DOKETI-257283 format. One record per residue (C-alpha): z, x, y; residue number from 0; residue in three letters. Coordinates in nm, 3 decimals. Layout:
PT      up    east   north   i  aa
PT       Z       X       Y NUM ala
...
//
This chain:
PT      up    east   north   i  aa
PT   0.346  -1.253  -1.239   0 met
PT   0.048  -1.479  -1.170   1 ser
PT  -0.280  -1.413  -1.349   2 glu
PT  -0.482  -1.537  -1.050   3 glu
PT  -0.693  -1.265  -0.894   4 thr
PT  -0.658  -1.204  -0.520   5 val
PT  -0.888  -0.900  -0.493   6 leu
PT  -1.174  -0.777  -0.708   7 arg
PT  -1.337  -0.436  -0.675   8 val
PT  -1.669  -0.385  -0.856   9 asp
PT  -1.835  -0.043  -0.876  10 gly
PT  -1.725   0.067  -0.531  11 val
PT  -1.831   0.412  -0.410  12 ser
PT  -1.789   0.578  -0.072  13 lys
PT  -1.967   0.891   0.043  14 ser
PT  -1.953   1.089   0.363  15 phe
PT  -2.287   1.266   0.381  16 gly
PT  -2.329   1.460   0.058  17 pro
PT  -1.961   1.427  -0.036  18 val
PT  -1.867   1.150  -0.282  19 asp
PT  -1.504   1.060  -0.207  20 val
PT  -1.473   0.764  -0.444  21 ile
PT  -1.721   0.680  -0.717  22 ala
PT  -1.778   0.362  -0.919  23 asn
PT  -1.424   0.228  -0.879  24 val
PT  -1.356  -0.110  -1.041  25 ser
PT  -1.033  -0.305  -1.080  26 phe
PT  -0.871  -0.636  -0.991  27 ser
PT  -0.538  -0.723  -0.829  28 val
PT  -0.329  -1.017  -0.951  29 ser
PT  -0.162  -1.252  -0.707  30 ser
PT   0.210  -1.196  -0.648  31 gly
PT   0.214  -0.843  -0.788  32 ser
PT   0.295  -0.498  -0.655  33 val
PT   0.011  -0.262  -0.744  34 val
PT   0.062   0.108  -0.677  35 ala
PT  -0.224   0.353  -0.623  36 val
PT  -0.125   0.707  -0.716  37 ile
PT  -0.298   1.040  -0.763  38 gly
PT  -0.305   1.399  -0.640  39 pro
PT  -0.397   1.489  -0.284  40 asn
PT  -0.769   1.453  -0.230  41 gly
PT  -0.812   1.195  -0.505  42 ser
PT  -0.948   0.933  -0.261  43 gly
PT  -0.648   0.702  -0.219  44 lys
PT  -0.674   0.655   0.157  45 thr
PT  -1.052   0.621   0.150  46 thr
PT  -1.020   0.356  -0.120  47 leu
PT  -0.761   0.155   0.073  48 leu
PT  -0.960   0.177   0.397  49 arg
PT  -1.264   0.050   0.208  50 thr
PT  -1.070  -0.238   0.055  51 leu
PT  -0.945  -0.363   0.392  52 val
PT  -1.287  -0.333   0.556  53 gly
PT  -1.209  -0.033   0.774  54 asp
PT  -1.486   0.153   0.592  55 leu
PT  -1.804   0.008   0.447  56 arg
PT  -1.866   0.105   0.083  57 pro
PT  -2.174   0.313   0.011  58 thr
PT  -2.219   0.109  -0.305  59 asp
PT  -2.041  -0.172  -0.487  60 gly
PT  -1.861  -0.486  -0.375  61 val
PT  -1.507  -0.569  -0.262  62 val
PT  -1.434  -0.940  -0.305  63 ser
PT  -1.129  -1.116  -0.164  64 tyr
PT  -1.056  -1.411  -0.393  65 glu
PT  -0.722  -1.531  -0.259  66 gly
PT  -0.633  -1.835  -0.047  67 pro
PT  -0.847  -1.918   0.255  68 asp
PT  -0.637  -1.822   0.559  69 thr
PT  -0.697  -1.694   0.912  70 asp
PT  -0.586  -1.346   0.806  71 arg
PT  -0.657  -1.263   0.445  72 thr
PT  -0.552  -0.895   0.434  73 ile
PT  -0.283  -0.711   0.631  74 gly
PT  -0.299  -0.334   0.656  75 tyr
PT  -0.057  -0.052   0.734  76 leu
PT  -0.235   0.284   0.782  77 pro
PT  -0.060   0.611   0.705  78 gln
PT   0.023   0.671   1.071  79 gln
PT   0.058   0.340   1.257  80 pro
PT   0.043   0.364   1.636  81 thr
PT   0.187   0.124   1.891  82 phe
PT   0.152   0.106   2.266  83 arg
PT   0.441   0.279   2.445  84 ala
PT   0.654   0.083   2.686  85 gly
PT   0.670  -0.228   2.470  86 phe
PT   0.969  -0.331   2.264  87 thr
PT   0.944  -0.401   1.893  88 ala
PT   0.966  -0.775   1.962  89 ala
PT   0.702  -0.761   2.237  90 glu
PT   0.470  -0.567   2.008  91 thr
PT   0.490  -0.830   1.736  92 leu
PT   0.464  -1.110   1.993  93 ala
PT   0.132  -0.964   2.109  94 phe
PT  -0.013  -0.948   1.758  95 tyr
PT   0.126  -1.291   1.675  96 ser
PT  -0.043  -1.439   1.983  97 ser
PT  -0.380  -1.333   1.845  98 leu
PT  -0.329  -1.525   1.522  99 leu
PT  -0.065  -1.785   1.598 100 asp
PT   0.125  -1.564   1.359 101 gly
PT   0.481  -1.684   1.385 102 gly
PT   0.810  -1.593   1.548 103 asp
PT   0.851  -1.219   1.621 104 pro
PT   1.222  -1.238   1.537 105 glu
PT   1.142  -1.381   1.195 106 ala
PT   0.893  -1.098   1.138 107 leu
PT   1.155  -0.841   1.238 108 leu
PT   1.410  -1.007   1.013 109 asp
PT   1.163  -0.980   0.724 110 arg
PT   1.179  -0.600   0.743 111 val
PT   1.539  -0.562   0.862 112 gly
PT   1.464  -0.469   1.224 113 leu
PT   1.631  -0.754   1.414 114 val
PT   1.885  -0.518   1.568 115 asp
PT   1.602  -0.307   1.709 116 ala
PT   1.413  -0.600   1.865 117 ala
PT   1.472  -0.485   2.225 118 asp
PT   1.415  -0.115   2.162 119 arg
PT   1.092   0.038   2.292 120 asn
PT   0.859   0.146   2.016 121 val
PT   0.858   0.510   2.129 122 glu
PT   1.235   0.517   2.080 123 asn
PT   1.222   0.395   1.721 124 leu
PT   1.282   0.639   1.436 125 ser
PT   0.997   0.720   1.201 126 gly
PT   1.134   0.481   0.942 127 gly
PT   1.171   0.203   1.195 128 met
PT   0.811   0.250   1.308 129 arg
PT   0.698   0.220   0.948 130 gln
PT   0.897  -0.102   0.910 131 leu
PT   0.748  -0.232   1.235 132 leu
PT   0.407  -0.149   1.093 133 gly
PT   0.484  -0.349   0.780 134 ile
PT   0.597  -0.641   0.998 135 ala
PT   0.272  -0.616   1.195 136 gln
PT   0.077  -0.612   0.867 137 ala
PT   0.236  -0.944   0.771 138 thr
PT   0.158  -1.125   1.098 139 val
PT  -0.024  -1.444   1.005 140 gly
PT   0.114  -1.432   0.651 141 asp
PT  -0.187  -1.270   0.481 142 pro
PT  -0.184  -1.322   0.103 143 pro
PT  -0.258  -0.952   0.048 144 leu
PT  -0.083  -0.663   0.226 145 val
PT  -0.213  -0.306   0.186 146 val
PT   0.030  -0.023   0.264 147 leu
PT  -0.096   0.337   0.276 148 asp
PT   0.187   0.584   0.208 149 glu
PT   0.450   0.374   0.392 150 pro
PT   0.734   0.607   0.288 151 ala
PT   0.562   0.934   0.382 152 ser
PT   0.795   1.168   0.568 153 gly
PT   1.096   0.938   0.546 154 leu
PT   1.442   1.023   0.417 155 asp
PT   1.530   0.888   0.068 156 pro
PT   1.737   0.594   0.194 157 asn
PT   1.466   0.473   0.433 158 met
PT   1.196   0.528   0.169 159 ser
PT   1.389   0.309  -0.072 160 glu
PT   1.431   0.042   0.196 161 his
PT   1.057   0.043   0.264 162 val
PT   0.979  -0.006  -0.105 163 phe
PT   1.245  -0.275  -0.140 164 glu
PT   1.079  -0.455   0.150 165 thr
PT   0.742  -0.431  -0.025 166 ala
PT   0.887  -0.568  -0.350 167 ala
PT   1.055  -0.853  -0.166 168 arg
PT   0.727  -0.947   0.000 169 met
PT   0.562  -0.973  -0.342 170 ala
PT   0.850  -1.195  -0.448 171 gly
PT   0.751  -1.427  -0.163 172 glu
PT   0.416  -1.495  -0.336 173 lys
PT   0.243  -1.222  -0.138 174 arg
PT   0.049  -0.946  -0.312 175 thr
PT   0.120  -0.584  -0.217 176 val
PT  -0.114  -0.290  -0.278 177 leu
PT   0.067   0.034  -0.199 178 ile
PT  -0.016   0.404  -0.225 179 ser
PT   0.255   0.664  -0.265 180 ser
PT   0.348   1.012  -0.387 181 his
PT   0.702   0.899  -0.469 182 asp
PT   0.687   0.836  -0.842 183 met
PT   1.050   0.728  -0.873 184 ala
PT   1.002   0.448  -0.619 185 leu
PT   0.673   0.345  -0.778 186 val
PT   0.845   0.327  -1.117 187 glu
PT   1.116   0.104  -0.970 188 glu
PT   0.879  -0.127  -0.784 189 thr
PT   0.526  -0.152  -0.925 190 ala
PT   0.402  -0.415  -1.166 191 asp
PT   0.076  -0.227  -1.220 192 asp
PT  -0.041   0.125  -1.143 193 val
PT  -0.388   0.256  -1.064 194 leu
PT  -0.430   0.632  -1.111 195 val
PT  -0.706   0.801  -0.912 196 leu
PT  -0.833   1.149  -0.983 197 asn
PT  -1.132   1.310  -0.813 198 arg
PT  -1.242   0.977  -0.671 199 gly
PT  -1.250   0.780  -0.995 200 thr
PT  -1.008   0.556  -1.181 201 val
PT  -0.854   0.782  -1.443 202 ala
PT  -0.616   0.516  -1.581 203 ala
PT  -0.464   0.180  -1.496 204 ser
PT  -0.212  -0.062  -1.640 205 gly
PT   0.156  -0.143  -1.647 206 thr
PT   0.409   0.138  -1.660 207 leu
PT   0.472   0.071  -2.028 208 glu
PT   0.102   0.079  -2.108 209 glu
PT   0.055   0.410  -1.928 210 leu
PT   0.363   0.569  -2.090 211 tyr
PT   0.240   0.463  -2.432 212 ser
PT  -0.116   0.580  -2.376 213 arg
PT  -0.015   0.926  -2.252 214 phe
PT   0.294   0.961  -2.476 215 glu
PT   0.536   1.024  -2.189 216 thr
PT   0.829   0.852  -2.021 217 asp
PT   0.741   0.908  -1.654 218 ser
PT   0.454   0.877  -1.410 219 leu
PT   0.483   1.248  -1.343 220 arg
PT   0.400   1.298  -1.711 221 gly
PT   0.106   1.059  -1.679 222 val
PT  -0.030   1.250  -1.380 223 leu
PT   0.013   1.587  -1.547 224 asn
PT  -0.170   1.461  -1.854 225 ala
PT  -0.459   1.337  -1.641 226 ile
PT  -0.485   1.617  -1.388 227 val
PT  -0.380   1.902  -1.613 228 gly
PT  -0.072   2.119  -1.608 229 glu
PT  -0.254   2.400  -1.428 230 thr
PT  -0.342   2.184  -1.127 231 asp
PT  -0.083   2.114  -0.864 232 arg
PT   0.032   1.752  -0.842 233 val
PT   0.244   1.695  -0.535 234 glu
PT   0.472   1.405  -0.615 235 val
PT   0.831   1.311  -0.552 236 val
PT   1.067   1.199  -0.827 237 gly
PT   0.927   1.064  -1.146 238 gly
PT   1.212   1.068  -1.396 239 asn
PT   1.359   0.739  -1.496 240 arg
//
């Protein structure tokens, strides 16, 4: 894994009126890595990711992209991607590609394993296929950093695994992936580094081995329980290696 930094977050906070959703968050993301953001519901994961990609402006602090200078620096998949009905998967990617000179739609579909669905209208795609199409759209223009917000949410185990395998493969192509998820088993299989949010702050960060050692456990579920507390509900999937 490269030690070059592609994204730096310094003291970032985001408030909505009197409510502080994230507070004084700082971390950096290394190029070519898969970094997972985990935490209980309401910990600020989505707000953090939306702030990192510029969808929200931070109340305080600075987000600095430090990767290669390209037309599209950061690609983003929101939790619930939407596409215009009546267009095929290939036509959808062709439209986005035309805005950025972003490459061949078939190659983008092949990247996520959707070539066979190229001529299928987006409204007729399964939930998993729409997520994969969203990942393909997020990689239009080959951004060095791709941010995926809960890409496996609501998917069956096989499709969830495929989505995470796709994310890992993208990182292997010298692209950096920042991904949030409740599926601890898939995070354990995929992530190089993990950022744990709790109540809007960074409760812990590091490699899996570093986190296991620090919290004297052998799973991310154990890490979360140690941070959040056994009496609080932590809604996660999997977590035993």
